[in-house]
N, C-alpha and C positions, 0 to 999 in steps of 0.2 A: 362386202357384205355387212350387214347387222346380224346381231345376235339374234340366233333362230327361235322362231316362235312354238317350235316343237316341244310338246310337253314330254312325249316319250316315242321312242321308234320302235317300229315292227311292221311287218309284211302283211300285216290283216289288211283285207279289203274293206271297201266300204260297207257291202253286204253284212260283214261279219260284226261291225260297231253297233253297240247298243250304249243307252244313255248312262249305264252304270260302269261301264268301262272306264279305267284312267289312260288308255291309250288312244293315242291320235293315229290312225293309220295313213299309210302312204298309199295313193293311188297307182293301181296296175294298168297295164295295158287292156285288161278285160273290163274293170271298172271304166276306164275310157272309152272303150266301144260301147258299153251299155249306155252310159251318160250321152252319147252322139245319138243314140236310136231314141232316147226320150223325146216327147213332143213337149214343146214349152206351152204355158196356158197364154191365153190371150190377152189377159191382164193380171198385174201383180201390184203389190204394194212396195212402194220404192223406198229403200233407207238410203239416206246420204250420209257418207263418211266424210269426215271433216279433212284428216290427214293422212290417208292410205287408200291403197287401190287394191282390189280383190282381184286375183287372177283364178281363172279355170282349175280346179284339183286342188287349190291351196287352202290349207286351214288357219285360219286367223282367229284370235279372240278379240271381241269389239266392246268396248265398255259404253254403255248408252247412258246419257246424263239427261236429255230432253225428253220432256212429257210425249211429244209425238212419237219419238222412236221408241220408247218403252212400253206404249201402248200398241205400237205397229208389231214389235216381237212376241208380247204377250198374245197376240190375237194371232199371228201366224203361228206360234209354237203349238196353239191350241188346234190350228186346222191343219193345213198341208205340209207346214213347215217349209215352205218355199217362198223366198223373197227376191225382189231385184235389189242389187246393190249398186249403186252409183258414186262417185266422187264428187265434193263440191268445189266449184272454181276458186272460191274465196272463204278459207277456212273460219274466218271472224265473222261470218252472218251466223246469227242464231236460228232463224227459222227460213231456211232457203226455199225460194219457189222453183217453177220449171226453168227460169232462165239462169240460175244460179248453179245449175249442175250439169255435169257433162251428159251427153245424150248416150254415150256406149258405156254400158255397165257389164257385170256377171251375175247369172242367175245363181242364188246361193240356197244353200240346204242347213237349215238349223241343226246343229249337232247337240247343242246343251244350252241351257240357261240357268245362269247362277245368279242369286240375289246376294250382294254384297252387302257388308255392315254398314256403309256408308249411306246408304241408300241407291245407290247407282245398280243397273243391271248390266253384267258381264254375257255377253252371247258369244259362242263358238261355232264358227259358222265356215262351210265349206264350198268353194265356187264350183260350179258345172259348166255352164255354157254361157259364152258372150251374147249381149242382146243390144238392141237399138229401142230407146223409145220412140214410139210414133205420136202418141199424144196423151198428156196428162188428163185425166178423167176428173180426179178430185183432189183437193188440197187440204180437207179436212175429213175425219181428224188427222190423215196423214196423208202423203201423195200415194196416189195410184195411177198407173198408166197402161195404155195398151203398148204391147211389145212386138218386136219380131226378132228373129233369130239372126245373128250375123255369122254367115258360113266361113269357114277357115280353108284358105288354098295351103295344100300340104304338097310337098316334092314325093317322089316316088320311092317305094321301099329301098331301092337299092341305087338310091343317089348318093354317090360317093363323096360329093362335095359337102352334101348336109350332114353325111356321117363324120366328116372329118371337123366340122364346126362343133358337133356336138362332145366329140373327143375332146376337144379344144375346151369348151365351158366345163366340162367333168373336170379336167386336169386342172385348170385355172381356178376353179373353186375349190378342189382340195389344197391349191397352193395359199389361196386367200386365208382359209379356214386355218392353216398352219401358221400363216405370219401374223394373223390378228389375235391380239390377246384378248378382245371382247368375245369372240365367237367360241362356243364350248367345243372341244376336240370332238364330241359324238355327233356332231352335225357331218362330219367326214363321213360317217356310217349312213346318213340319210341320203348322201349324195350317191354313194357307193350302190345304194339298194333301191334307187329309182331305175325302173325299167321303160317307162314311157318318155320318148323325147320330148314330146309337146309338154309334159307335166315338168320335166326338168327345165325347160327354158323358161316355163311361167313360175316355178319354184325358186329358182335363181333369181329372176327378176324382181319377185316379191320381196327379197330378202335383201337386195342391194340398198346402198344409201343414196338414193335417187330422189328428186325433188316429186311431187304428186304429178306435175305437168310431163315430167319426163317418163314416168309410170304409165301414165294415161296415154302418152304418145305409142308405146311399147304395145299397150293393150287394143289400141285402135289400129294396129298393123295387122292386116288380114293375112299375109302372105308369111308363113310360118318360117320359110328358111330367111326372109328379109328380118323378120323378128329375132330369130337366133344371131344373125351378124350383129345387128345394133345391139342385142344383149352383151355380145362378146366383146364389141367396143368399148361399152361401158364398164365391163370387168377389167379390161386391159388399164382404163386410165385410173380405176379405184386400186389396181393392184401396184401402180406406178405410185400412187399417191401412198399408200400403206407402206412401200419400200422407204419412201424418203422420210415418213413420217418416224419408222423403226429409228434409220439412221440418225436423224437428228435428236430422237430421244438417246439413243446408245450413246451419242457425242456430249449431250449434256450431262448424261448419269456420269460418263467417264469423267468430264470437267469438274461436276460436283464432287465425285468421289476425291479426285486431285486436290480440289480445294479443302475438302474435308481433312484429308491425310496432311495437307500443309498447315492446316490450322491446329490440329492436334500436336503436329511436330513442334510448331511454334510454341504453343503451351508448354510442352516438355521443355524447350530451350529457356523460356521464359523461368521456368521453376528451377532449372539446374542454374541459371544465371543468378537467381537470388538466392540459391543455397551457397553458391561461390562467392558471394557479396558483389556481384557485377550489378550492371544498372540495367532495368527493363526497359521496353520501348515505350511503355507507358510513362516510367518515370522520365525519361529523356524528353518527352515532347511536356511533360509539367516542368521540369527544369527549366525549358526553353521559355513557358509562359512566364515562370518566374522571373528570368532576366529580362524578358519584355516589359514586365510591370517597372523595371526599375529605370528603361530607358527614356530619354527625353527626346521625342520625336514627334512631328507633326500627326494631325489627324489623319492625313491620306497614307502616311508610311503605316500608322498604326493598323489603319484599315486593310491595307494591303498584308500586312505581316498575319493578320488575322484571317484573311481569306487562305493564305499559303499554308499556314500551321492546320487549318480545319482539312486543306487538302490531303496533308502527310496522314493527318488521322485517320482518313478514309482508305490510306494505303497497305496494301499488304506488306510488311516488313521484308518479306522476301524477294520482292521483285526489284529491279536494276534502278527503277525510277525513285524509289525510296531512298538510296543513299545520296542521288542527285538532288532531290528536295531537301535532306538533312543538310547536305554542304550549302545549299542554298541560303537557308535558313541561319545556320551557323554565321555565314559571312553577314547575313543582316544583322545579326545581333552584335558581331564583332565590329562593325563600321562605328566610327564615331559621331554619330547623327547629333546635329546640334550641339556637339561638345567643343568648347574652345578654349586654347590656353591664354591665359591672361599675359597683354603685351607689357615689357618693361619698357617706360619711357625715358629711364635715366639716359640723356643723351652723351654726357660726360663719358659715363661707363661704357657705353657703346663704343665712343671714340676711343678709349682706352683698349679695349677687346680687339678693334680692328687694328690699332696702331702695333698691339703687341704680337698680333699674329701675321700681320703683312707690314713689310718694309717698303715704302714707295707707295704707288697705285693712289696718288692723291686725288685724282677725278674722281675714281669709283667711290672711295672711302666718303668724298664730299657728297656725293649723289645720295648715297645710303643714309647719311646722316640726315640730308634734306627729306628724304622720304618718311624717317622716323620722327622729325619735326612736324609733318603736315600731318600724320597719323595721330598724333599724340593732341594737335590741336581740335582735329575734327572728331576723331575715334568712330567714325563711319566710314573711312574712304576704302574703296575696294583696292586691293593688291595689285601694284603695278607689275607688268611684264617686263623683267630685265634681262637683256642679252649681253653678256659678256662676250665681248669678240676680241680676240687676241692670239699670238703665236702661242705654240705649244710650251708648257713648263713655267708659265707666268703667275700661277695662282689662282685660274679662273674659279677651277671646283673648290679648291679650299676657301675661297671666298665665301661660298654659300655657307659653308659650316660655320663661320665667323659671324655672318649674317644672323644665323639661327639663334646663336649664343647669345648676341647682342640684343635680340628681340626675346629673348627668352622663350623661344618657339621649338618645337620637334624639328629634327632635320632629316629630310630624305632625299634620296639622290637615285635616280633611273638614268642608266647609259642607253643612249639613243643609237650609238655606233653601230651601223650594219644592219639596223630593224627595219626588214622589209613587209611584215604583216599588220594589215590593219587592225586583227582582232588584238595584237598587241597593245593598242591603245584603248578599243572600246571593248574588248573582250569578246567572248563566243555565246551565241543563243545557248541556253542550257538544255536545248532539246539534243544537243550533239553530245558523242560520246567524248569523255574528257574534257567538257568545257569548263571555262574558268575565266572570271573577271579579267578585266585589262589591268596593264601595271599601274595607271592611275589609281583606282580602286584598291588593289592590293597594297599599294604604299601606303595610302591613307590609313588602311586597316593597321599596318605595320606601325604608323605614326601615332594612333592612338586619339589624334586631335583633327579637327578640319579645318585647321588654320597653320601648317607646319609651312616651312622654308622648304620648297620643293625644287630640288637642282635637276634640271633637264640636260644631262651632259653629252655633248657631241651632237648638239640639234642639227650641224651641217652634214651629217654623215648618215642620215636616213636615206634609205633607198627603195625604189618602186618596185613592185613584182607584180604578178597574176593574183596574189591575194588582196590586192587593193594598195592604197597610197597613204602610208601613215603619216606622211606630213601634211595632207587633207584632213585627217582625223584630228590632228593637233590644233587645228583652227578654231573648232569649239572650244577646247580646253582653254587656249590661250587669248580668247577674247572676252574681256570684262562684262561685256554687253551680254554674252551668251553662256559662259559656263557658270551661271547659278543655276542651270537646269542641265548639267552635264548626264547625258545618256549613254550608259553601260549597257551594252547587249545582254550581259550575263546579269545584272541587277536587275534591268525592265523597270527602273523607276529614275527619275531625274533627280542627281545628287549635287549640292552647292559647292563648287569651289571657289566663290568668287572671294572669299576669305584666304585662300591659299596664296601666299607669295612665292611665284615661280621665277626663279633664276635659270637662264637659258645658258650654255655656253658653247662657242664655236670658235673653230680656227680661221674659217673663212665664210664670206657673206654671199659670196658667187653661188653656191649650190642650195642655198634656202630658198623655198618658194617665196617669189614676191608677196604674196596675200599672207604668208605666214610671218614674213620679215616686218610686215606694216602693221602687225598687232604688238611690236616687241620695241620696247626703248633700248637703243643699241649703246653699249658704253665701250667704247677702245680701250682696252687693257694693252698699254703698250709694253716694249721689251724693256729691260734693265740695263742701266748703264754698268760699266765695268766698276765703278765705285759702289752702285748698288748692289751688285751681285756679290762682291765681297763683304758687304756688312749683311747681308742675308746669310752669307756661308757662316758669317763669325756669331749671326746671333741664334740661327736655326738650325742650318745643315750640319754644322761639325757635332753640336750637342746631340741633335737626334740620331745622328749616325753612331756616336759613341754608346748613347744610352741601347742603342738596336743591338751593338756587338758587345755589349757587356762590360764596357770600360767606362770609365770616369774622367773628368777633364784634367785630373792628375797624371793620366797614363798617357796622353797626346796632347800636343798644344803646337797650333799653326797658326803663325802670326799673319798680319794682314798682307806683308809683302809678298809671304809664299803662295797666301789664297790668290791673290792677283796674278802670280805666275801662271798658277794652275787656270784661272781663267782665261788668261791671254795665249797660254801655249796649248791649252788641251780642250777646250770648248769653243764651239761656233755657234751660238744660239742666242735667242732673245731671252728666253727663259733660262731656270736654274737647274733642269731636271739631270742634263748630262754634267753639271757641275757636282751635282750631288753623287754620281757615280763614280766621280773621280775622286771625291773626299773618302767615299765607302771604300775604296782600295786602299787609301793611305791608313784609313783605320784598319783594315783587315789586314794589313802588313804587321801593324803594331801589336792587333791580337794574336798573330801567329807568333810573334818574337816573345811575348809574354808567356804565351801556351808552352813555348818549347824552352822557355827559360834562357833565352840569347839575350845580348844587349842590344840596344837600339838608342836613336836619338828621341828623347821625349819631345824636344823641341826641334820641329820639321826644318831642314835647311834646304836649300835649293838644289842640292846634290843628292838628298833623299828624294826629293820629288822625280828628277832623272832617274834615280836608281829604280823607284817602283813604279813610274809611270811611263818609264821611257823617254826618249829626246821630243821635245816640243813639235806637235805634228802639225800645226796650223800656222807656222810663221809663213806661208804663201800669202797670207792675209797683209803682210807688210808690204810698205810703199816700196816700189822700185826706183833706179835712179831715171834722170830724164835725158840720158846721153844718146837715146836712139830716136829719130824722128819718126812721129806717128803711133807713138805708144803714149795713150793717156789714161788716167785712172777716172771710173765713174763710180757712182753709188747706185745701188740695187736693194729693191727690197723682194725677200723671199718669204714663205710660209714659216720659216724658222727666225726670219729676223732680217736685220739688215747686212749687206756685203759690199764689199769693194769688187769691181769689175774693171779688167783691164780691155782696152779697144786697141786692136793693133792694126796698122795697114801698111802695105807695102806696095812698090811700084816695079812693073817688069815690062820689057818692050812687046808691044802688041798693037792692036787697034781700038782700045778705048773700051775695053768690055770690063764691066764691075762684076766682081765675085762675092759673096758673101758666106762665111762659114762660120760653124760653133754652134750648131743646133738651136739657131734662131726662128723666133715665132714669125709670124706675119708682120705684125706690127712694127717689131724691131726691124726686119728688112726694109720695110718702108720707110723707116728713119734713116736709114743709110741712104737711101736712093734720094729721098728729100735733101738730105746732106750734099750729096754729088750734084744735085742739078743747082742748088743753090750756090754753089761754088763755080760751076761754069756760068751761071747768068752773072755772076759779080767777080768774073776773072779780072778785069780791069782794076776795079777798086782793090783787089787782093794783090796786085801787082804781079799776076800770072799771065804767061803766053798761052793764049788759048789753043795753040797747035798741041800742046802738052796733053790734051785730052785724048788725041787722036792718036798719039805716038805710044801712048803706055796703058797697059791694064791695070787696074786697081783692085787690090784683094783685101778684104776686111775680114777680120777673125777677131772672135772673142774666146780667149782659151776658157778651160775645162768643157771641151766639147760633148762630152757626155752628160752634161747637166743643160737640160731645156731652159731657155730664157725667152722672155718674152716683155713687151712693154714699150711704151712711148719715151720712158725717162732717160734713155740713153743718147737721145737725138743730139744734145748740145756736146757730147763725149766724141761722138763719130764725128760730128763738124769739126771739133778741135782737132781731131785725129788727122782728118783729111788734108785741112789745111796746113797742119805742121808738117806733112808728108810731101806736100806740092812745094811747101817754100822752104823746106829743111831748117826750121827754125826750131828751138828748143821748147817745150812745155815748161810753164813754171814750175818751180821745184815744190815738192809736198802739196801739190794742189789735187782736189778732187772736185767733181762736178756732177750735176744730174739737173734735167729739164726737158721740157718737149720742144720740137722747132716746128715752124711751120715754113712754106715757099715764100712768105712774105718776108721771113727774116726776122719773126716773132719768137720770143720765147715764153712757152706757158707752164703753169704751175704743174707739180705732181705729187703724188701722195707718199705715205710712209717715210715722212722727214724725221721724226725721232729715230726710228732704227737705223737710218742712213747714217745719221751723226753719229750713233753708237759704233757703227761698224769704221766710220772715218777715225774716231779715236782709237780705236785697236789697230789700227793701220798706222798710227802715228802721223795721220794726215794734219797739216797746220792750218790749211786754208780751204775754204770750201765755197764754191760758185752756185747758187741757186736762183730761180726766178723772183722777181720782186713780189710777185704775190704769195710766196712761201715764208714771206718775212713773219707773218702772224704765227705761223707754225712754230719758229725759233722763239718767239716772245713767251710761247705756252711752256717752253722746257725752264727747268729751275737753272738759274745762271751759274751755279756751282758745277753744273756738269758741261757747260760751256768753255770752262777754263783751258785757255790755251788754242783756241780755234778762232780764227777770222774769217769773216762772211763778206761775201761778195755778192749783191743782188743785182741783177740784170733783166733788161726786157728786150733788147734787141742782141742780135746774133753777131753784130759788128762789136757790141760791148764784151759778148763772151771771148772774142778773138784778141781784143785790145789788152783784156786782163790775163787771160791764159797763155799767150805765145810771148816769147821775149825776142829781143832783136838778135840774140846770139844765136848763130847756127850751130848744129850739132857736129860731133868729130864725124869726121870723113863725109862731109856732106856731098851729094850727088850733085852734079852741074845736068840740068834739066834743058 
C-alpha cells in the first residue's frame, strides 16, 4: 500500500463536512446508503486523470494543471459540485479525446478547491457512484458526456465467505501498514474505523501500489465479492514483496554495519601499528611500488604487476585473499626477471676447478669445457640439458656445483626422488588455499639470477600418481625450444628458462620417460678403478673426514697401501660413498683415542684396519680355482657397478631335464637354454656322445640366490660351463668372460665394459674374454688401468671354447 492520502481521521459523516473543516471524514454505511439512493444527472463534465483511479467513497487530492481541467473544476465548484472522473489510457497525452479515456469512471463531489502559489489548482474530491460514458456531447471548453449508472452486485448480508474475505483484507492491511516504513501508523486507525465493507474494498484498492490498468480493472468489476477476492490477491503479492524488500534491506544494513565496523577497527589497527613503529598496509603497497620501479622487466610483466597491485589496493586487508595477493606480489618482486650473472670464460681456470674437485671423469670434464668454449665464441647459445648417468657415489651431483663455480654462476639443486605431484613442478593455482609456486620458480627466486646451474637430482626416481605425471611436466622445462615461456600455475605468466643450465643426474635410464630422455644429452659417468678410488680417498675423502671430525693431517695418516686394502676388502661399489664411510670409521677411532687420551698409531697399519673395521668382508669377490668342472667366472653389470659372477653346473642321472636356479630373470634363463641347445646341435664337433643328453639331468646355478640377476651377457659363461661339464675339461686359470650368444654360434657385444673390467681387477683376474665388437670400449679406457690384463676378442662360440677350455681333465673326472 502507498502512503495514505488522508489528511486527518474522524468518524464524521459526509453530511457533517463543510468547506472550512480541516478533517476529511470516512464514509459510514448510512452515507453509503444515502449515496445509493441519489439519482445521477443525465450529463456530466468529465475530468480525466493521468495516473490514478478514483473509487466510490474515497477522498483524494488532485492537482490540475491543464487549462481545460481548471475551467471544469471552477465551473463545477460554482455549480452543483458534481463531476465525472475517468482515467486516461495514456498519461502522456496532454489533451485527451473521447477515445483516450476509459469508459467506466466514478461520479465525484468536489469537497474543496485550493489555489496553489505555483498557479496550479488542487481540488479535493470524493467518489460517489460508478458510471459509464454513453456518448460524448462536447469536447470544448472541456469534455461533457451523457452517463449511465453501473449497478453493483453485492453478496447477501450474512454471506460467510464474503465476511471472511473482508476480515482477511483488514488483517492484511494492518500487517502491511506495520511492515511498510512509508505508511504512517495512523493509517491503521482508518482501517479499523471503516464500517462499510464496499468502502473498505475501495479504500484499500485506491491506496495499493498498482498500475492504472490494474486499478481500472478492479473498478470495472461489478461483483463486489469478486472485487474483494482480486483485491486480496494483490495485497498478498504486495505483502510478500514488502517482506522480501525488508529482508534485503536488513541484510544490506547488517553488511554495511559489519563493513563499517571492520573499517573503524582497521583504522584503529593502522594507528596502533604506526604508534608502535610498524608498517601500515598503505606503506606496504607503496614499498612494493618502489621496489617495482627498480626491477628490470618487460612491458608485459610490468603491466601485469600494475594490474595485480591495483587489485590488492581495492581489497580489504582483513579478507583471506589479501594475504594470498601479497604473497603473490612478493614472489613477483623477488624473482630475478631479466637478471643474469656474467659468465666467466677462462677455460683454463674452469679446467683447474674441475680437476681440483673431481679425479678422473675425463669425458664429462671434456664435454663441459667444450660447452664453455662454444658459449664463449657465440655468447648467445641456449644452455644445453645435460644428463649425468651412472652408478651411485661417482660424483654426479657434486659435478653440478663444480660446473657452477667454473662458469661463475649461482648453483641450485632440486631433488626429484619420489616426487609424484605435478604441482611440485608447475605450482598450484593461487585460488587454492596454501597455493605455492613450483620448485623451479622457487629455486630461481632462491638463486637470485635467471641463469643459474640447476641440478635436477635423481630424475629417474620420479613417480606417477593421481596428482599427475611430474616427468611430463618436466618436458616443457627441459626443452630448449619451449622453456623460454615456462608457465607456472601460481605465477600465471611465462618465465624464461632458456638461459638456465640444467644438469640432471640419474642412476638408470630405463625408468626415464622416453620423451624426457630425448631432450637431454646423456653423459655416462662410469665407475672408478681401484687406483682412482685410492687417489680420490687420498686427495678428498681423508682430508674431508679429518676436518669434519675436528682433526688435522697430523693426527692421522693413511697410506695408499692401506687405502687400497680398505677399497678391496670393505667396499663393493663403483663410486666412493661406501669408501668414505669406512674412512670415517677410521677417523672416529682416532678421535675417540685422542679424546680419551689413549695411545694409537698415527700411521694406520693393516692390523689397525682389521681392528677397527673387522675382517675383510668381500673376499668372495676373489677368483676361485679351476679344479671343478662346470665352474666358470663371468662378468656382470649392476646398478652399483661391475661384479664377478660364478656359473656352476652339475650332472645327475635322469632323463635329460634342464634345471636353472639362482633367482634369474627371463633373459638369463633363455641364455642357458640357447647354450644347451647349441651343445646338443654340435655334439659331434665337441666330441660328445649324443646319448649323454638323455641319460643325465643338467642343473645350472648362479650363487647368491637372494640377489636377482638378469641380462644376456652371461651367455658365453654358461656355454663354457656346460661344455666343461660334459667334457670334464678344466677352464683356463684366472679367466673371466662376458658376451651374448646366439643359436648360430655367434658372440654379440654387451654393455658396462668398464665396470666389468674394474670388477675383474678387484678379483685378481688376469685374462678377459670379450666380443670383438667390444674392442672399441677397451680402447676408450686409460692404458694404466688395464695393466696386468690380457684381452681375448672372439666372434664365434667355437673360439670361446678353444681359448677357455684346456685339454687337461679336472681331478676326479666323471666318465660319461
